[in-house]
C-alpha positions as CSV (number, residue, x, y, z in Angstrom):
1,M,9.0,-35.4,-11.3
2,S,5.3,-36.1,-11.2
3,A,3.7,-35.9,-7.8
4,D,1.2,-38.5,-8.8
5,W,3.9,-40.9,-9.8
6,Y,5.8,-40.3,-6.6
7,E,2.8,-40.7,-4.4
8,G,2.1,-44.0,-6.1
9,L,5.4,-45.5,-5.0
10,D,5.8,-47.7,-1.9
11,E,7.9,-46.4,1.0
12,A,11.1,-48.2,0.0
13,S,10.9,-46.8,-3.6
14,K,10.2,-43.3,-2.2
15,A,13.3,-43.7,-0.1
16,T,15.4,-44.7,-3.1
17,V,14.1,-41.8,-5.1
18,D,14.7,-39.4,-2.2
19,A,18.3,-40.6,-1.8
20,A,18.9,-40.2,-5.6
21,I,17.5,-36.7,-5.5
22,E,19.7,-35.7,-2.6
23,K,22.8,-37.1,-4.3
24,A,21.9,-35.4,-7.6
25,N,21.3,-32.1,-5.8
26,A,24.7,-32.3,-4.1
27,N,26.4,-33.2,-7.4
28,N,24.7,-30.3,-9.1
29,K,25.8,-27.8,-6.5
30,E,29.4,-29.1,-6.7
31,W,29.3,-28.8,-10.5
32,T,27.8,-25.4,-10.4
33,F,30.4,-24.0,-8.0
34,A,33.2,-25.5,-10.1
35,A,31.7,-24.2,-13.3
36,E,31.3,-20.7,-11.8
37,K,35.0,-20.6,-10.8
38,K,36.1,-21.7,-14.2
39,E,33.9,-19.3,-16.0
40,I,35.2,-16.4,-13.9
41,E,38.8,-17.4,-14.7
42,M,37.9,-17.5,-18.4
43,L,36.4,-14.1,-18.3
44,E,39.4,-12.6,-16.4
45,A,41.7,-14.3,-18.9
46,A,39.8,-12.6,-21.7
47,G,40.4,-9.2,-20.1
48,V,37.0,-8.8,-18.4
49,T,37.1,-7.2,-15.0
50,V,35.0,-9.3,-12.6
51,T,33.8,-7.4,-9.5
52,T,32.6,-9.3,-6.4
53,P,30.3,-7.1,-4.3
54,S,31.0,-6.8,-0.6
55,D,28.8,-8.4,2.0
56,E,27.3,-5.0,2.8
57,A,26.5,-4.3,-0.9
58,L,24.9,-7.8,-1.2
59,E,22.8,-7.1,1.9
60,E,21.7,-3.8,0.5
61,F,20.8,-5.4,-2.8
62,K,18.9,-8.1,-1.0
63,N,16.9,-5.6,1.1
64,R,16.0,-3.4,-1.8
65,S,15.0,-6.3,-4.0
66,Q,12.8,-7.8,-1.3
67,A,11.1,-4.5,-0.7
68,V,9.5,-4.7,-4.2
69,W,8.8,-8.5,-4.4
70,D,5.1,-8.1,-3.6
71,E,4.7,-5.4,-6.3
72,L,6.5,-7.5,-9.0
73,M,5.4,-11.0,-8.3
74,P,2.0,-12.6,-8.4
75,E,0.1,-12.7,-5.1
76,G,1.1,-15.7,-2.9
77,S,4.2,-16.5,-5.0
78,V,6.7,-14.7,-2.7
79,A,6.2,-17.1,0.2
80,E,6.3,-20.1,-2.1
81,M,9.5,-18.9,-3.8
82,Q,11.1,-18.2,-0.4
83,T,10.2,-21.7,0.8
84,L,11.8,-23.2,-2.3
85,A,14.9,-21.0,-2.0
86,D,15.3,-21.9,1.7
87,A,15.0,-25.6,0.9
88,S,17.7,-25.4,-1.8
89,R,20.2,-24.1,0.8
90,E,19.9,-27.2,2.9
């Protein structure tokens, strides 16, 4: 969505757009989780072994990944990406 377009809206229209975005995001998350479940089932039915890492393994992966973010990503983008990621969890 264009920031210029959005900023040109009156408050009532912004509220309508904001509500539509919130609903669309919720629907997208629901669809994504359902699709993931179905895709895993299809992979397993095709004979693929699907491994789900433990919480400890995920935490280790997260920590090791974050340790190199500043080396791999353009300056300033880590904080911006983290802000966007945090907002998507709401």
